[in-house]
N, CA, C and O of each residue as an XYZ file, in Angstrom:
260
protein
N       0.670     -1.018      0.027
C      -0.241     -0.202     -0.171
C       0.959      1.208     -0.063
O       1.980      1.283      0.621
N       0.367      2.200     -1.004
C       1.342      3.371     -1.036
C       0.737      4.618     -0.138
O      -0.465      4.673      0.125
N       1.632      5.560      0.284
C       1.302      6.452      0.922
C       0.328      7.403      0.459
O      -0.322      8.225      1.105
N       0.344      7.061     -1.195
C      -0.302      8.508     -2.049
C      -2.267      7.823     -1.999
O      -2.836      6.783     -2.331
N      -2.555      8.769     -1.560
C      -4.516      8.037     -1.470
C      -4.766      7.956     -3.023
O      -4.622      8.734     -3.966
N      -5.232      6.583     -2.852
C      -5.658      6.220     -4.466
C      -7.307      5.908     -4.289
O      -7.932      6.088     -3.244
N      -7.828      5.434     -5.471
C      -9.037      5.063     -5.637
C      -8.898      3.500     -5.532
O      -8.167      2.880     -6.304
N      -9.639      2.886     -4.533
C      -9.217      1.257     -4.167
C     -10.029      0.627     -5.216
O      -9.756     -0.315     -5.960
N     -11.053      1.328     -5.118
C     -12.258      0.305     -6.006
C     -12.055      0.331     -7.781
O     -12.673     -0.298     -8.640
N     -10.778      1.461     -7.929
C     -10.496      1.311     -9.755
C      -9.314      0.171     -9.489
O      -9.226     -0.849    -10.172
N      -8.573      0.443     -8.584
C      -7.415     -0.723     -8.486
C      -7.316     -1.943     -7.554
O      -6.310     -2.464     -7.072
N      -8.117     -2.142     -7.472
C      -8.679     -3.498     -6.581
C      -8.108     -4.868     -7.245
O      -7.941     -5.920     -6.629
N      -7.917     -4.708     -8.238
C      -7.488     -5.909     -9.269
C      -6.738     -5.756     -9.912
O      -6.653     -6.419    -10.947
N      -5.927     -4.885     -9.607
C      -4.365     -4.475    -10.198
C      -3.087     -4.872     -9.068
O      -3.183     -4.785     -7.844
N      -2.118     -5.239     -9.693
C      -0.949     -5.645     -8.442
C      -0.451     -4.128     -8.210
O      -0.476     -3.105     -8.894
N       0.079     -4.513     -6.738
C       0.418     -3.052     -6.797
C       1.308     -2.519     -7.179
O       1.254     -1.292     -7.090
N       2.496     -3.099     -7.755
C       3.377     -2.454     -8.766
C       2.559     -1.515     -9.905
O       2.950     -0.363    -10.094
N       1.666     -1.929    -10.489
C       0.958     -0.712    -11.102
C      -0.375      0.386    -10.355
O      -0.666      1.528    -10.713
N      -1.150     -0.641     -8.960
C      -1.666      0.590     -8.753
C      -1.233      1.409     -8.187
O      -2.023      2.103     -7.546
N      -0.149      1.654     -8.150
C       0.424      3.088     -7.055
C       0.713      4.037     -8.183
O       1.179      5.119     -7.825
N       0.510      3.835     -9.629
C       0.359      4.674    -10.790
C      -1.509      5.257    -10.896
O      -2.138      5.739    -11.838
N      -1.852      4.980     -9.699
C      -3.230      5.774    -10.042
C      -3.308      6.931     -9.665
O      -4.446      7.322     -9.406
N      -2.584      7.546     -9.555
C      -2.476      8.989     -9.602
C      -2.312      9.519    -10.643
O      -2.715     10.672    -10.799
N      -1.683      8.844    -11.638
C      -1.320      9.190    -12.692
C      -2.006      8.543    -13.568
O      -1.201      7.851    -14.191
N      -3.449      8.326    -14.109
C      -4.285      7.343    -14.708
C      -3.655      7.366    -16.299
O      -3.533      6.227    -16.750
N      -3.360      8.131    -16.951
C      -3.088      7.883    -18.349
C      -1.498      7.009    -18.418
O      -1.039      6.448    -19.413
N      -0.919      7.094    -17.169
C       0.326      6.897    -16.885
C       0.461      5.241    -16.605
O       1.404      4.626    -17.103
N      -0.257      4.759    -16.013
C      -0.882      3.650    -15.450
C      -1.731      2.874    -16.505
O      -1.518      1.662    -16.483
N      -2.572      3.263    -17.348
C      -3.237      2.496    -18.317
C      -1.843      2.495    -19.530
O      -1.779      1.472    -20.211
N      -0.921      3.428    -19.761
C       0.044      3.067    -20.870
C       0.923      1.675    -20.407
O       1.332      0.835    -21.208
N       1.155      1.617    -18.619
C       1.881      1.232    -18.461
C       1.653     -0.435    -18.479
O       2.517     -1.291    -18.665
N       0.175     -0.631    -18.222
C      -0.861     -1.871    -18.507
C      -0.710     -2.650    -19.870
O      -0.524     -3.806    -20.250
N      -0.921     -1.192    -20.484
C      -0.955     -1.720    -22.234
C       0.521     -2.252    -22.499
O       0.615     -3.407    -22.913
N       1.836     -1.417    -22.269
C       2.851     -2.021    -22.730
C       2.801     -3.531    -22.279
O       2.766     -4.509    -23.026
N       2.804     -3.516    -20.647
C       2.900     -4.645    -19.714
C       2.265     -5.988    -20.805
O       2.938     -6.947    -21.185
N       0.848     -5.727    -21.138
C       0.235     -7.057    -21.980
C       0.635     -7.275    -23.239
O       0.661     -8.397    -23.747
N       1.112     -5.768    -24.065
C       1.489     -6.533    -25.362
C       3.037     -6.979    -25.294
O       3.523     -7.699    -26.166
N       3.763     -6.509    -24.217
C       5.025     -7.676    -24.256
C       5.048     -8.906    -23.681
O       5.698     -9.854    -24.122
N       4.464     -8.921    -22.856
C       4.408    -10.284    -21.752
C       2.959    -11.458    -23.054
O       3.074    -12.630    -23.410
N       1.959    -10.578    -23.339
C       1.560    -12.035    -23.919
C       1.033    -11.059    -25.243
O      -0.163    -10.931    -25.504
N       1.681    -10.666    -25.710
C       1.145    -10.203    -27.161
C       1.468    -11.753    -28.116
O       1.656    -12.894    -27.693
N       1.432    -11.199    -29.599
C       1.336    -12.197    -30.440
C       2.700    -13.164    -30.340
O       3.890    -12.860    -30.423
N       2.094    -14.349    -30.144
C       2.882    -15.383    -29.695
C       2.391    -16.271    -30.324
O       1.192    -16.141    -30.574
N       3.233    -17.750    -30.924
C       2.917    -19.078    -31.271
C       2.400    -19.546    -29.908
O       1.542    -20.427    -29.958
N       2.699    -19.197    -28.944
C       2.214    -20.030    -27.131
C       0.841    -19.235    -26.982
O       0.507    -18.098    -27.317
N       0.005    -20.553    -26.181
C      -1.513    -19.942    -25.652
C      -0.975    -19.238    -24.603
O       0.181    -19.363    -24.197
N      -1.972    -18.356    -24.079
C      -1.857    -17.686    -22.906
C      -1.238    -18.258    -21.734
O      -0.383    -17.713    -21.036
N      -1.913    -19.793    -21.527
C      -1.750    -20.598    -20.374
C      -0.146    -20.969    -20.745
O       0.729    -20.645    -19.942
N       0.111    -21.487    -21.683
C       1.778    -21.866    -21.792
C       2.375    -20.439    -21.462
O       3.313    -20.509    -20.668
N       2.147    -19.526    -21.763
C       3.088    -18.168    -21.725
C       2.791    -18.005    -19.971
O       3.728    -17.873    -19.183
N       1.751    -18.029    -19.658
C       1.996    -17.680    -17.918
C       2.656    -18.733    -17.582
O       3.634    -18.250    -17.012
N       2.794    -20.106    -17.552
C       3.465    -20.949    -17.043
C       4.784    -20.683    -17.365
O       5.567    -21.029    -16.480
N       5.315    -20.150    -18.403
C       6.705    -19.970    -18.534
C       7.376    -18.433    -17.599
O       8.517    -18.159    -17.225
N       6.100    -17.712    -17.484
C       6.154    -16.585    -16.306
C       6.410    -17.142    -15.146
O       7.401    -16.894    -14.460
N       5.452    -17.989    -14.851
C       5.324    -18.435    -13.220
C       6.826    -19.591    -12.810
O       7.216    -19.969    -11.705
N       7.240    -19.819    -13.855
C       8.455    -20.833    -14.185
C      10.419    -19.571    -13.717
O      11.437    -19.654    -13.030
N       9.799    -18.703    -14.626
C      11.113    -18.267    -14.152
C      10.791    -16.909    -12.744
O      11.652    -16.560    -11.937
N       9.599    -16.460    -12.790
C       9.595    -16.101    -11.215
C       9.600    -16.637    -10.395
O       9.673    -15.937     -9.385
N       9.533    -18.153    -10.143
C       9.824    -18.985     -9.299
C      11.382    -19.123     -9.279
O      11.875    -18.907     -8.172
N      12.300    -19.457    -10.335
C      13.588    -19.520    -10.211
C      14.570    -18.062    -10.071
O      15.785    -18.137     -9.889
N      13.905    -16.875    -10.175
C      14.381    -16.197    -10.038
C      13.691    -15.681     -7.936
O      14.025    -14.739     -7.217
N      13.102    -16.370     -7.789
C      13.170    -16.027     -6.190
C      11.842    -14.833     -5.796
O      11.592    -14.169     -4.791
N      11.046    -15.007     -7.450
C      10.560    -13.247     -7.597
C       8.788    -13.436     -6.752
O       7.923    -14.017     -7.408
N       8.481    -12.966     -5.509
C       7.076    -13.179     -5.052
C       6.080    -12.562     -5.753
O       4.980    -12.595     -5.202
N       6.172    -11.788     -7.230
C       4.707    -11.977     -7.708
C       4.448    -13.055     -8.938
O       3.308    -13.248     -9.360
């Protein structure tokens, strides 16, 4: 939770690393779109396969997200 007042209703389904940008909604939307396109953009893999790879990489890096 950040010390900046944010709209909890608008950010309740977002990860904290994105929701802290709620003070600047255009920037928050731009980061969300960039993340979605880079992480799950045009690929020969299915979304499930991409998520499995992301999970394995996060676990290998001991990332809590």
